[in-house]
KOLVODREN-973843 format. One record per atom (N, C-alpha, C): residue in one letter; residue number from 1; chain; x, y, z. Coordinates in Angstrom, 2 decimals, decimal comma. Example, Ala and Ser with C-alpha at 12.3 -4.5 7.8 and 13.67 -1.06 7.14 Angstrom:
% residues 2
(A 1 A (13,19 -5,69 7,80))
(A 1 A (12,30 -4,50 7,80))
(A 1 A (13,20 -3,30 7,80))
(S 2 A (12,85 -2,25 7,08))
(S 2 A (13,67 -1,06 7,14))
(S 2 A (12,90 0,03 7,87))
% end
This chain:
% residues 148
(M 1 A (-10,28 12,27 3,61))
(M 1 A (-9,54 11,19 4,24))
(M 1 A (-10,35 10,69 5,43))
(T 2 A (-10,26 9,41 5,68))
(T 2 A (-10,94 8,86 6,84))
(T 2 A (-10,02 8,96 8,06))
(S 3 A (-10,58 8,78 9,24))
(S 3 A (-9,76 8,83 10,45))
(S 3 A (-8,73 7,72 10,44))
(N 4 A (-9,05 6,57 9,83))
(N 4 A (-8,10 5,47 9,74))
(N 4 A (-6,88 5,89 8,91))
(D 5 A (-7,12 6,60 7,82))
(D 5 A (-6,01 7,08 6,99))
(D 5 A (-5,12 8,01 7,78))
(V 6 A (-5,72 8,86 8,58))
(V 6 A (-4,97 9,81 9,39))
(V 6 A (-4,11 9,07 10,40))
(H 7 A (-4,67 8,07 11,09))
(H 7 A (-3,92 7,32 12,09))
(H 7 A (-2,75 6,57 11,48))
(E 8 A (-2,93 6,03 10,26))
(E 8 A (-1,85 5,31 9,61))
(E 8 A (-0,67 6,22 9,31))
(A 9 A (-0,94 7,47 9,05))
(A 9 A (0,11 8,40 8,67))
(A 9 A (0,74 9,11 9,86))
(E 10 A (0,27 8,86 11,07))
(E 10 A (0,78 9,60 12,22))
(E 10 A (2,28 9,49 12,39))
(A 11 A (2,84 8,33 12,14))
(A 11 A (4,27 8,14 12,34))
(A 11 A (5,10 8,79 11,26))
(E 12 A (4,53 9,10 10,13))
(E 12 A (5,27 9,59 8,99))
(E 12 A (4,64 10,85 8,39))
(P 13 A (5,08 12,04 8,80))
(P 13 A (4,55 13,25 8,19))
(P 13 A (4,78 13,28 6,67))
(A 14 A (5,88 12,68 6,23))
(A 14 A (6,13 12,64 4,79))
(A 14 A (5,07 11,83 4,06))
(A 15 A (4,49 10,84 4,74))
(A 15 A (3,44 10,02 4,14))
(A 15 A (2,19 10,87 3,86))
(V 16 A (1,91 11,81 4,76))
(V 16 A (0,75 12,68 4,55))
(V 16 A (0,98 13,57 3,33))
(L 17 A (2,19 14,09 3,19))
(L 17 A (2,52 14,91 2,04))
(L 17 A (2,41 14,09 0,75))
(M 18 A (2,85 12,84 0,79))
(M 18 A (2,75 11,98 -0,38))
(M 18 A (1,29 11,75 -0,77))
(E 19 A (0,44 11,55 0,23))
(E 19 A (-0,98 11,33 -0,07))
(E 19 A (-1,60 12,58 -0,68))
(A 20 A (-1,20 13,77 -0,18))
(A 20 A (-1,71 15,02 -0,77))
(A 20 A (-1,29 15,13 -2,22))
(R 21 A (-0,09 14,72 -2,51))
(R 21 A (0,39 14,76 -3,91))
(R 21 A (-0,36 13,75 -4,78))
(R 22 A (-0,68 12,58 -4,21))
(R 22 A (-1,45 11,59 -4,97))
(R 22 A (-2,82 12,12 -5,35))
(L 23 A (-3,40 12,88 -4,43))
(L 23 A (-4,72 13,45 -4,68))
(L 23 A (-4,72 14,38 -5,90))
(L 24 A (-3,60 15,04 -6,16))
(L 24 A (-3,51 16,01 -7,25))
(L 24 A (-2,73 15,49 -8,45))
(A 25 A (-2,34 14,21 -8,40))
(A 25 A (-1,56 13,63 -9,50))
(A 25 A (-2,43 13,50 -10,75))
(W 26 A (-1,80 13,57 -11,89))
(W 26 A (-2,49 13,54 -13,18))
(W 26 A (-3,38 12,29 -13,33))
(P 27 A (-2,91 11,10 -12,99))
(P 27 A (-3,81 9,91 -13,11))
(P 27 A (-5,09 10,06 -12,29))
(M 28 A (-4,99 10,66 -11,11))
(M 28 A (-6,18 10,88 -10,29))
(M 28 A (-7,12 11,87 -10,96))
(L 29 A (-6,56 12,94 -11,51))
(L 29 A (-7,39 13,95 -12,18))
(L 29 A (-8,07 13,38 -13,42))
(L 30 A (-7,36 12,54 -14,15))
(L 30 A (-7,98 11,90 -15,33))
(L 30 A (-9,12 10,98 -14,92))
(S 31 A (-8,90 10,22 -13,85))
(S 31 A (-9,97 9,34 -13,33))
(S 31 A (-11,16 10,15 -12,87))
(L 32 A (-10,87 11,26 -12,21))
(L 32 A (-11,95 12,13 -11,74))
(L 32 A (-12,73 12,71 -12,92))
(Q 33 A (-12,02 13,13 -13,94))
(Q 33 A (-12,70 13,64 -15,15))
(Q 33 A (-13,63 12,59 -15,74))
(D 34 A (-13,15 11,35 -15,85))
(D 34 A (-13,97 10,27 -16,40))
(D 34 A (-15,18 9,98 -15,53))
(R 35 A (-14,97 9,91 -14,22))
(R 35 A (-16,08 9,62 -13,32))
(R 35 A (-17,10 10,74 -13,34))
(L 36 A (-16,65 11,98 -13,39))
(L 36 A (-17,60 13,11 -13,45))
(L 36 A (-18,37 13,09 -14,76))
(S 37 A (-17,74 12,66 -15,85))
(S 37 A (-18,47 12,52 -17,12))
(S 37 A (-19,62 11,56 -16,98))
(E 38 A (-19,39 10,46 -16,26))
(E 38 A (-20,43 9,45 -16,03))
(E 38 A (-21,50 10,00 -15,08))
(T 39 A (-21,05 10,68 -14,03))
(T 39 A (-21,97 11,15 -12,98))
(T 39 A (-22,82 12,32 -13,45))
(L 40 A (-22,19 13,29 -14,08))
(L 40 A (-22,91 14,51 -14,44))
(L 40 A (-23,69 14,38 -15,74))
(G 41 A (-23,35 13,41 -16,55))
(G 41 A (-24,10 13,15 -17,77))
(G 41 A (-24,12 14,33 -18,72))
(A 42 A (-25,29 14,94 -18,92))
(A 42 A (-25,46 16,01 -19,91))
(A 42 A (-24,73 17,30 -19,51))
(A 43 A (-24,57 17,52 -18,21))
(A 43 A (-23,84 18,72 -17,76))
(A 43 A (-22,39 18,61 -18,24))
(S 44 A (-21,81 19,71 -18,58))
(S 44 A (-20,44 19,71 -19,09))
(S 44 A (-19,45 19,59 -17,92))
(P 45 A (-18,86 18,40 -17,70))
(P 45 A (-17,92 18,24 -16,60))
(P 45 A (-16,59 18,92 -16,91))
(P 46 A (-15,86 19,30 -15,89))
(P 46 A (-14,57 19,92 -16,13))
(P 46 A (-13,55 18,91 -16,66))
(T 47 A (-12,60 19,41 -17,44))
(T 47 A (-11,52 18,55 -17,94))
(T 47 A (-10,49 18,37 -16,83))
(A 48 A (-9,56 17,45 -17,04))
(A 48 A (-8,51 17,22 -16,04))
(A 48 A (-7,68 18,48 -15,82))
(A 49 A (-7,42 19,21 -16,90))
(A 49 A (-6,66 20,45 -16,77))
(A 49 A (-7,43 21,48 -15,94))
(E 50 A (-8,74 21,57 -16,13))
(E 50 A (-9,56 22,48 -15,34))
(E 50 A (-9,60 22,03 -13,88))
(L 51 A (-9,67 20,72 -13,67))
(L 51 A (-9,69 20,20 -12,31))
(L 51 A (-8,38 20,52 -11,60))
(Q 52 A (-7,28 20,46 -12,33))
(Q 52 A (-5,99 20,78 -11,75))
(Q 52 A (-5,97 22,23 -11,22))
(D 53 A (-6,63 23,12 -11,92))
(D 53 A (-6,70 24,51 -11,49))
(D 53 A (-7,71 24,70 -10,35))
(M 54 A (-8,76 23,88 -10,33))
(M 54 A (-9,84 24,03 -9,37))
(M 54 A (-9,55 23,43 -7,99))
(L 55 A (-8,82 22,33 -7,98))
(L 55 A (-8,70 21,53 -6,75))
(L 55 A (-7,41 21,81 -6,01))
(G 56 A (-7,47 21,70 -4,71))
(G 56 A (-6,29 21,85 -3,87))
(G 56 A (-6,30 20,82 -2,76))
(A 57 A (-5,11 20,34 -2,42))
(A 57 A (-4,94 19,41 -1,32))
(A 57 A (-3,67 19,84 -0,56))
(E 58 A (-3,88 20,41 0,60))
(E 58 A (-2,75 20,93 1,36))
(E 58 A (-2,69 20,30 2,74))
(T 59 A (-1,50 19,95 3,14))
(T 59 A (-1,32 19,40 4,48))
(T 59 A (-1,37 20,56 5,49))
(R 60 A (-1,85 20,23 6,67))
(R 60 A (-1,94 21,22 7,73))
(R 60 A (-0,70 21,02 8,62))
(P 61 A (0,06 22,09 8,87))
(P 61 A (1,28 21,97 9,69))
(P 61 A (0,97 21,36 11,07))
(E 62 A (1,89 20,54 11,54))
(E 62 A (1,81 19,93 12,86))
(E 62 A (0,63 18,94 13,01))
(T 63 A (0,02 18,54 11,89))
(T 63 A (-1,09 17,59 11,94))
(T 63 A (-0,91 16,56 10,82))
(N 64 A (-1,79 15,60 10,80))
(N 64 A (-1,84 14,61 9,73))
(N 64 A (-3,10 14,81 8,91))
(V 65 A (-3,53 16,03 8,77))
(V 65 A (-4,75 16,38 8,06))
(V 65 A (-4,41 16,96 6,70))
(I 66 A (-5,19 16,56 5,72))
(I 66 A (-5,09 17,12 4,38))
(I 66 A (-6,37 17,90 4,13))
(G 67 A (-6,23 19,18 3,89))
(G 67 A (-7,38 20,02 3,60))
(G 67 A (-7,67 20,01 2,09))
(L 68 A (-8,88 19,68 1,73))
(L 68 A (-9,27 19,65 0,32))
(L 68 A (-10,09 20,90 0,00))
(T 69 A (-9,78 21,51 -1,13))
(T 69 A (-10,54 22,69 -1,55))
(T 69 A (-10,93 22,53 -3,00))
(A 70 A (-12,06 23,14 -3,35))
(A 70 A (-12,53 23,19 -4,74))
(A 70 A (-13,09 24,57 -4,97))
(T 71 A (-12,63 25,22 -6,01))
(T 71 A (-13,11 26,56 -6,35))
(T 71 A (-13,49 26,60 -7,81))
(G 72 A (-14,35 27,57 -8,15))
(G 72 A (-14,75 27,70 -9,55))
(G 72 A (-16,08 27,04 -9,81))
(L 73 A (-16,44 26,99 -11,08))
(L 73 A (-17,73 26,43 -11,53))
(L 73 A (-18,87 26,97 -10,69))
(G 74 A (-19,97 26,28 -10,75))
(G 74 A (-21,14 26,67 -9,95))
(G 74 A (-21,07 26,00 -8,60))
(R 75 A (-21,61 26,68 -7,61))
(R 75 A (-21,59 26,13 -6,26))
(R 75 A (-22,30 24,79 -6,17))
(D 76 A (-23,26 24,56 -7,05))
(D 76 A (-24,02 23,31 -6,99))
(D 76 A (-23,18 22,10 -7,43))
(L 77 A (-22,14 22,30 -8,25))
(L 77 A (-21,32 21,18 -8,71))
(L 77 A (-20,17 20,85 -7,75))
(L 78 A (-19,73 21,80 -6,96))
(L 78 A (-18,55 21,59 -6,13))
(L 78 A (-18,69 20,44 -5,13))
(P 79 A (-19,84 20,30 -4,44))
(P 79 A (-19,96 19,15 -3,52))
(P 79 A (-19,86 17,81 -4,25))
(T 80 A (-20,43 17,72 -5,44))
(T 80 A (-20,36 16,48 -6,23))
(T 80 A (-18,92 16,19 -6,63))
(I 81 A (-18,22 17,24 -7,06))
(I 81 A (-16,82 17,06 -7,47))
(I 81 A (-15,96 16,61 -6,28))
(L 82 A (-16,12 17,25 -5,13))
(L 82 A (-15,36 16,87 -3,95))
(L 82 A (-15,65 15,44 -3,50))
(Q 83 A (-16,93 15,09 -3,46))
(Q 83 A (-17,28 13,74 -3,00))
(Q 83 A (-16,76 12,67 -3,97))
(T 84 A (-16,86 12,94 -5,27))
(T 84 A (-16,37 11,99 -6,27))
(T 84 A (-14,86 11,85 -6,14))
(W 85 A (-14,18 12,96 -5,92))
(W 85 A (-12,72 12,97 -5,75))
(W 85 A (-12,33 12,12 -4,52))
(I 86 A (-13,02 12,29 -3,44))
(I 86 A (-12,73 11,53 -2,22))
(I 86 A (-13,01 10,05 -2,45))
(D 87 A (-14,13 9,73 -3,09))
(D 87 A (-14,46 8,32 -3,36))
(D 87 A (-13,39 7,66 -4,22))
(L 88 A (-12,92 8,37 -5,25))
(L 88 A (-11,86 7,80 -6,10))
(L 88 A (-10,57 7,60 -5,32))
(Y 89 A (-10,22 8,56 -4,49))
(Y 89 A (-8,99 8,45 -3,69))
(Y 89 A (-9,06 7,24 -2,77))
(V 90 A (-10,17 7,07 -2,08))
(V 90 A (-10,33 5,96 -1,15))
(V 90 A (-10,25 4,62 -1,90))
(A 91 A (-10,91 4,54 -3,06))
(A 91 A (-10,86 3,31 -3,85))
(A 91 A (-9,45 3,02 -4,33))
(E 92 A (-8,73 4,05 -4,75))
(E 92 A (-7,35 3,87 -5,21))
(E 92 A (-6,45 3,44 -4,06))
(K 93 A (-6,65 4,01 -2,90))
(K 93 A (-5,85 3,65 -1,72))
(K 93 A (-6,13 2,21 -1,30))
(D 94 A (-7,39 1,81 -1,32))
(D 94 A (-7,73 0,42 -0,99))
(D 94 A (-7,10 -0,55 -1,98))
(A 95 A (-7,13 -0,21 -3,27))
(A 95 A (-6,52 -1,07 -4,28))
(A 95 A (-5,01 -1,15 -4,07))
(R 96 A (-4,39 -0,06 -3,70))
(R 96 A (-2,95 -0,04 -3,43))
(R 96 A (-2,62 -0,94 -2,25))
(K 97 A (-3,41 -0,85 -1,19))
(K 97 A (-3,18 -1,69 -0,01))
(K 97 A (-3,33 -3,17 -0,34))
(A 98 A (-4,36 -3,49 -1,13))
(A 98 A (-4,58 -4,89 -1,50))
(A 98 A (-3,42 -5,40 -2,34))
(S 99 A (-2,94 -4,57 -3,24))
(S 99 A (-1,79 -4,95 -4,08))
(S 99 A (-0,55 -5,17 -3,23))
(E 100 A (-0,31 -4,28 -2,27))
(E 100 A (0,84 -4,42 -1,38))
(E 100 A (0,72 -5,68 -0,53))
(G 101 A (-0,51 -5,99 -0,11))
(G 101 A (-0,73 -7,20 0,68))
(G 101 A (-0,43 -8,46 -0,11))
(R 102 A (-0,86 -8,48 -1,36))
(R 102 A (-0,58 -9,64 -2,22))
(R 102 A (0,92 -9,76 -2,47))
(R 103 A (1,59 -8,63 -2,69))
(R 103 A (3,03 -8,65 -2,94))
(R 103 A (3,76 -9,14 -1,70))
(T 104 A (3,36 -8,70 -0,51))
(T 104 A (3,99 -9,13 0,73))
(T 104 A (3,78 -10,62 0,94))
(A 105 A (2,59 -11,10 0,66))
(A 105 A (2,30 -12,54 0,82))
(A 105 A (3,16 -13,37 -0,13))
(R 106 A (3,30 -12,89 -1,39))
(R 106 A (4,14 -13,62 -2,35))
(R 106 A (5,59 -13,65 -1,92))
(S 107 A (6,11 -12,53 -1,43))
(S 107 A (7,51 -12,51 -1,03))
(S 107 A (7,72 -13,36 0,22))
(S 108 A (6,73 -13,42 1,11))
(S 108 A (6,85 -14,26 2,30))
(S 108 A (6,87 -15,74 1,89))
(R 109 A (6,04 -16,09 0,95))
(R 109 A (6,02 -17,49 0,49))
(R 109 A (7,34 -17,86 -0,16))
(S 110 A (7,95 -16,93 -0,89))
(S 110 A (9,18 -17,27 -1,57))
(S 110 A (10,35 -17,36 -0,57))
(R 111 A (10,27 -16,67 0,56))
(R 111 A (11,33 -16,73 1,56))
(R 111 A (11,18 -17,93 2,49))
(W 112 A (9,98 -18,36 2,75))
(W 112 A (9,76 -19,44 3,72))
(W 112 A (9,12 -20,63 3,03))
(P 113 A (9,93 -21,61 2,65))
(P 113 A (9,38 -22,80 1,97))
(P 113 A (8,40 -23,53 2,85))
(R 114 A (7,43 -24,18 2,20))
(R 114 A (6,38 -24,88 2,94))
(R 114 A (6,85 -26,22 3,50))
(S 115 A (7,55 -27,02 2,71))
(S 115 A (7,92 -28,35 3,19))
(S 115 A (9,34 -28,32 3,75))
(S 116 A (9,59 -29,21 4,69))
(S 116 A (10,92 -29,24 5,30))
(S 116 A (11,98 -29,70 4,31))
(S 117 A (11,58 -30,43 3,26))
(S 117 A (12,58 -30,87 2,29))
(S 117 A (13,14 -29,71 1,50))
(A 118 A (12,47 -28,56 1,53))
(A 118 A (12,97 -27,39 0,81))
(A 118 A (13,96 -26,60 1,65))
(W 119 A (14,07 -26,89 2,92))
(W 119 A (14,99 -26,17 3,80))
(W 119 A (16,40 -26,65 3,50))
(P 120 A (17,40 -25,80 3,64))
(P 120 A (18,78 -26,24 3,46))
(P 120 A (19,08 -27,37 4,44))
(L 121 A (20,02 -28,24 4,06))
(L 121 A (20,34 -29,42 4,86))
(L 121 A (20,72 -29,06 6,28))
(S 122 A (21,52 -28,01 6,47))
(S 122 A (21,94 -27,64 7,83))
(S 122 A (20,75 -27,24 8,70))
(E 123 A (19,77 -26,57 8,10))
(E 123 A (18,59 -26,16 8,87))
(E 123 A (17,69 -27,37 9,15))
(R 124 A (17,62 -28,30 8,20))
(R 124 A (16,83 -29,51 8,45))
(R 124 A (17,44 -30,31 9,58))
(A 125 A (18,78 -30,37 9,61))
(A 125 A (19,46 -31,12 10,66))
(A 125 A (19,20 -30,47 12,03))
(S 126 A (19,20 -29,15 12,07))
(S 126 A (18,98 -28,50 13,35))
(S 126 A (17,54 -28,64 13,80))
(R 127 A (16,63 -28,91 12,89))
(R 127 A (15,23 -29,08 13,23))
(R 127 A (14,89 -30,53 13,50))
(H 128 A (15,88 -31,43 13,37))
(H 128 A (15,66 -32,86 13,57))
(H 128 A (15,17 -33,09 14,99))
(S 129 A (14,18 -33,96 15,15))
(S 129 A (13,58 -34,14 16,46))
(S 129 A (14,29 -35,18 17,33))
(G 130 A (15,23 -35,91 16,78))
(G 130 A (15,92 -36,95 17,55))
(G 130 A (16,95 -36,36 18,49))
(P 131 A (17,61 -37,22 19,28))
(P 131 A (18,62 -36,73 20,20))
(P 131 A (19,81 -36,17 19,44))
(P 132 A (20,59 -35,31 20,06))
(P 132 A (21,73 -34,72 19,38))
(P 132 A (22,77 -35,77 19,04))
(T 133 A (23,56 -35,51 18,05))
(T 133 A (24,62 -36,44 17,64))
(T 133 A (25,95 -35,78 17,84))
(T 134 A (26,97 -36,59 17,95))
(T 134 A (28,34 -36,08 18,02))
(T 134 A (29,08 -36,62 16,83))
(S 135 A (30,14 -35,96 16,47))
(S 135 A (30,91 -36,47 15,34))
(S 135 A (32,35 -36,63 15,75))
(S 136 A (33,00 -37,58 15,15))
(S 136 A (34,42 -37,79 15,41))
(S 136 A (35,11 -38,04 14,09))
(R 137 A (36,37 -37,69 14,05))
(R 137 A (37,14 -37,91 12,82))
(R 137 A (38,18 -38,96 13,12))
(S 138 A (38,18 -39,95 12,29))
(S 138 A (39,24 -40,95 12,37))
(S 138 A (39,57 -41,37 10,97))
(S 139 A (40,80 -41,45 10,69))
(S 139 A (41,34 -41,85 9,36))
(S 139 A (40,69 -41,08 8,22))
(G 140 A (40,47 -39,76 8,43))
(G 140 A (39,97 -38,93 7,36))
(G 140 A (38,48 -39,01 7,12))
(K 141 A (37,77 -39,86 7,85))
(K 141 A (36,34 -39,99 7,66))
(K 141 A (35,62 -39,35 8,82))
(T 142 A (34,50 -38,76 8,54))
(T 142 A (33,66 -38,21 9,59))
(T 142 A (32,52 -39,18 9,83))
(T 143 A (32,38 -39,60 11,06))
(T 143 A (31,27 -40,50 11,37))
(T 143 A (30,43 -39,83 12,43))
(R 144 A (29,16 -40,11 12,39))
(R 144 A (28,23 -39,56 13,37))
(R 144 A (27,67 -40,69 14,18))
(R 145 A (27,64 -40,51 15,48))
(R 145 A (27,06 -41,53 16,34))
(R 145 A (26,25 -40,86 17,41))
(R 146 A (25,28 -41,52 17,87))
(R 146 A (24,44 -41,01 18,93))
(R 146 A (25,14 -41,25 20,26))
(P 147 A (25,02 -40,27 21,19))
(P 147 A (25,64 -40,48 22,51))
(P 147 A (24,98 -41,62 23,26))
(A 148 A (25,75 -42,27 24,11))
(A 148 A (25,23 -43,43 24,84))
(A 148 A (24,35 -43,00 25,98))
% end
């Protein structure tokens, strides 16, 4: 995790736990298996099931730190596996943020119309730039006139 990721999670300890779970989720392990197949080439990369047994992501009490561990296989493969895992996590997190940003922008556009003609009549009237008007009722009709 980067220091930026840690700072974002400071307000929510549950968010750190959720990120640790994402690191060990099956989709992440499958992506890691595929990426390691590409990276390691002829060497026999571990399967997702083997990665599940090899990798650990544990939160540290009283902190916003996630400790990553990798055990098994040869010592020469573990740094590659850890770095690939971190790279995939960061890419997935960036994609999630971008998706959330697009979703937020779409919902903002749908809540706030661009042209004033799309605003409800009462809101358009309150945004009118002319002097205020008064209304009076006579013989069942409402008339609006500008004050003198």
